[in-house]
C-alpha positions as CSV (number, residue, x, y, z in Angstrom):
1,M,0.1,-0.1,-0.5
2,T,1.6,3.6,-0.7
3,A,2.0,6.1,2.0
4,L,-0.4,9.2,2.1
5,L,2.6,11.3,3.6
6,E,6.1,10.2,2.9
7,V,9.4,12.1,4.5
8,K,12.6,10.9,4.0
9,G,15.4,12.5,5.2
10,L,14.2,16.2,5.9
11,R,16.3,18.5,6.5
12,T,14.8,22.0,7.2
13,S,17.7,24.9,7.8
14,F,17.1,28.9,8.8
15,K,19.6,31.3,8.0
16,L,22.0,32.7,11.1
17,E,22.9,36.5,11.5
18,G,25.9,37.0,10.4
19,G,25.8,34.2,7.8
20,G,26.1,30.3,8.0
21,E,23.0,27.9,8.9
22,F,20.9,26.2,11.4
23,S,19.1,22.9,10.7
24,P,16.8,22.4,14.1
25,V,15.2,19.3,11.8
26,D,17.9,17.0,10.2
27,G,17.2,13.8,8.9
28,V,13.8,12.8,10.0
29,S,11.8,10.5,8.3
30,F,8.5,8.6,8.8
31,S,4.9,7.5,6.2
32,V,1.4,7.7,7.5
33,Q,-0.9,5.6,5.7
34,A,-4.6,6.3,4.8
35,G,-6.8,5.7,7.8
36,R,-4.1,5.9,10.1
37,T,-3.2,8.8,12.8
38,L,0.7,9.7,13.6
39,G,1.6,11.6,17.0
40,I,4.9,13.5,17.0
41,V,6.0,13.7,20.6
42,G,8.6,15.6,22.0
43,E,10.6,18.2,24.2
44,S,10.1,21.5,23.8
45,G,12.2,22.7,20.9
46,C,12.9,19.2,19.3
47,G,11.8,20.5,15.9
48,K,7.9,19.0,15.7
49,S,6.5,22.8,14.9
50,V,9.2,23.2,12.3
51,T,9.0,19.7,11.2
52,S,5.2,20.2,10.3
53,L,5.8,23.8,9.0
54,S,8.0,22.3,6.6
55,I,5.4,19.8,5.5
56,M,2.5,22.3,5.0
57,G,4.8,24.6,3.1
58,L,4.4,27.2,5.7
59,L,8.0,28.4,6.9
60,P,9.0,31.9,7.0
61,K,9.8,33.3,3.6
62,G,13.5,33.8,3.0
63,Q,14.4,32.9,6.5
64,G,13.5,29.2,6.8
65,R,14.1,26.2,3.6
66,V,13.7,22.5,3.5
67,S,17.3,21.9,2.3
68,A,17.6,18.2,2.2
69,G,15.1,15.3,1.8
70,S,12.1,14.5,0.2
71,I,7.9,15.3,1.0
72,V,5.2,13.3,-0.8
73,F,1.4,13.8,-0.5
74,E,-0.6,11.5,-2.4
75,G,1.8,10.6,-4.7
76,R,3.2,14.1,-5.1
77,D,6.2,15.8,-4.4
78,L,5.6,18.7,-2.3
79,A,8.8,20.5,-3.3
80,S,7.9,20.4,-6.9
81,L,4.4,22.5,-6.5
82,G,4.2,26.2,-6.9
83,A,2.7,28.7,-4.1
84,E,-0.8,28.7,-5.8
85,E,-1.0,24.8,-5.4
86,M,0.0,24.3,-2.1
87,R,-2.8,26.5,-1.1
88,R,-5.0,24.5,-2.7
89,L,-4.0,21.2,-0.8
90,R,-3.8,23.2,2.6
91,G,-7.2,22.9,4.7
92,N,-9.1,20.8,1.3
93,R,-6.6,17.9,1.5
94,M,-4.1,18.8,4.4
95,A,-4.2,20.9,7.8
96,M,-2.1,21.3,10.6
97,I,-3.6,21.6,14.4
98,F,-1.2,24.3,16.0
99,Q,0.2,23.9,19.5
100,E,-2.3,26.0,21.3
101,P,-4.7,23.4,22.0
102,M,-7.6,26.1,23.5
103,T,-7.7,28.1,20.4
104,S,-6.8,25.1,17.8
105,L,-9.6,22.6,19.1
106,N,-11.9,25.2,20.3
107,P,-15.4,23.2,19.3
108,A,-17.0,26.6,19.0
């Protein structure tokens, strides 16, 4: 069975003042099958949110970038999609529940 989402060797890098880069996410790999749930857990600052923002294409422009690896969603390489195509996927085919549960999971 083909994975719904497959992340292989993901590295996300951010520019540092004065040059250079910092990679808080380096070598992350996982896959999620359709109909399954994956929970990503870890201590504060370990890269959970940066991993999710990388997948969603929501890294800060000009600061963060996916510098290595691949992200394939529904058989499509997300790195090859343009901004408009990513916007069509977000909310319709893929979504992220942000960290603040009192606002993100409000049933009202």
